[in-house]
TIMIGU-187932 format. One record per residue (C-alpha): x, y, z; residue in three letters. Coordinates in steps of 0.05 Angstrom, whole numbers, plus 5000, padded with zeros to 4 digits. Layout:
<mivos>
XYZala
...
</mivos>
This chain:
<mivos>
482749235348met
487548655356gln
491248375295leu
491547665322glu
498947545309gly
500148035252ala
504448665257val
503749265212ile
509649755210thr
509050425174trp
515550575138leu
513451285119gly
509551545060his
505750945030ala
510750405048ser
508949865098phe
511949235126leu
506748705144val
509148125186glu
503947565182thr
501747065234pro
505146525192gly
511846865197gly
512047195127lys
514247905112ser
510348305061ile
513048975038val
507949435004ile
510050014959asp
517450004977pro
520450704975trp
525850635027leu
532850875014ser
530851574988asp
524551645029asn
525752225078pro
520551935126lys
523251225127cys
526951055192pro
534250875181asp
533550155206gln
528650005149tyr
532350335091arg
536049695072asn
531349135090leu
534748455084asp
528448035087arg
522048025047ala
517747435027asp
513047834982leu
513248534951ile
506948894927leu
507149504881ile
500749904871ser
503150344814his
509250594777gly
511051254811his
517851314844phe
515051424913asp
511750744911his
516850294875met
523350674881gly
526650114922ser
522949524891ala
528249274844ala
533849304895asp
529548984949leu
527348424902ala
534448274880lys
537048284951arg
531647834980thr
529247414921gly
522047574940ala
516747534886pro
513948204864val
506448264851ile
504448854809ser
500549014746asn
503048674682phe
506749294656glu
510649424720ile
512448684724gly
515148704653ser
519149334668tyr
522249034731leu
523948394693ala
527748814643asp
531449114702gln
533848424723gly
528548244775val
527847484770gln
521147344803asn
515447784780thr
508047624781ile
504248084734gly
496748114745met
490948594737asn
484748844772lys
479948314796gly
485347784796gly
487547414858thr
494447104869val
495646604925ala
502646584956val
502346015005gly
496446165051asp
496546915034ile
491647174981lys
492847824943val
487348134902thr
488448744858met
482849254859val
481549924826his
484850584842ala
483551264812asp
490451524796his
496051514743ser
502051044739ser
507851294696gly
514650974711ile
520751434713thr
526551054682thr
533951084702thr
534951554643glu
529752034671gly
524351904619thr
517251684636thr
514451044606val
507550724610tyr
506450364676gly
499550074665gly
493850294710glu
494350444783ala
491149954831gly
490249784904gly
490949114940phe
486548704986val
491048235025val
488147655064thr
492947375115leu
493346665141glu
488746815200asn
483447135156gly
485247855174leu
484048285112thr
488048915095leu
486349415040tyr
492149835015his
488850354970ala
495250574936gly
494551284910asp
487351444895thr
481451904899asn
475151644931val
470751264882phe
463850974891ser
466050264876asp
469550254944met
462649994964thr
464049384921ile
470749284956ile
466949285022arg
461648804997glu
466548314964leu
472348325012tyr
470048665077ala
477048945095pro
478448975170asp
483849505161ile
484350045108ala
490950395092leu
488651045060leu
492251655031pro
490152315063ile
495352825039gly
491453154984gly
494253464919his
496152784888phe
490952364926thr
485052424972met
485152955027ser
482052795095pro
475253005067lys
475152485012glu
478551965056ala
473152045109ala
467951905056tyr
471951305033ala
471851035105val
464251095105lys
463950685040leu
468950165063leu
466850095136arg
473349805162pro
474549695236lys
481050095232met
484050605184val
491450775181ile
492851445146pro
498651475097met
501551895041his
501652555080tyr
507053025105gly
512652755061thr
512453355013phe
510154065025asp
504153954980ala
501453375022leu
497953795075thr
492553325100gly
493253095172thr
490752515214pro
487653005263asp
483353285207ala
481252575188leu
479552415261met
475253045266asp
471352845204leu
470252145230leu
468252345300ala
462551895322gly
463751375267glu
464950655289pro
472250625264val
478950675298glu
483751175267val
490850935282asn
495651495264ala
502451145265leu
509051505267gln
514251265216pro
516950625246gly
510750565289gly
507149895294gln
500149635300cys
499448925328arg
</mivos>
């Protein structure tokens, strides 16, 4: 499918850069500088207009504070993560919760459910409460709708996400162990019915053994495009 002016770049693991048709840059789940799968040219991004954080684990928000301070971009997350980042000196946080929608210009961000945990590892090495994990439905200026599932297992209310928001593109974890494996992700695709699925959250650690090929095999014959990007690869 064509993205009609948008560009999605996979930065490795669950991190994405979305460049919108209106010229905005959205960074989702920024784990960049310490991410072994992040290409070098993206480790120190100097531009972001919006930062989204699905939950509190280091491999989803490890670069969030630095990126927000460097770019001044607003950070959208659950209330608890927003409060934590504010205490770390991040000036522009937008705390929200599931079912809420935030409009940033002509871009709409809705937080939806995810089935996962969300503890935040502090700079002292302790773990503090990070609220509940979530996912995001992002509607761009041209109406294109992306669903970033965050870390999650499949859950039956993905049907509600389809009925309410009809995402065109689903960014889904497939690695297993901490999230869905290809088996559960294939079932999630059947619930969501996107036009395209981009696999994520696999291959970064030894435990994340799920592969895009396994997902493709399970979805053979289904009316969906599986776009297995390489880190740094783009969909446009």
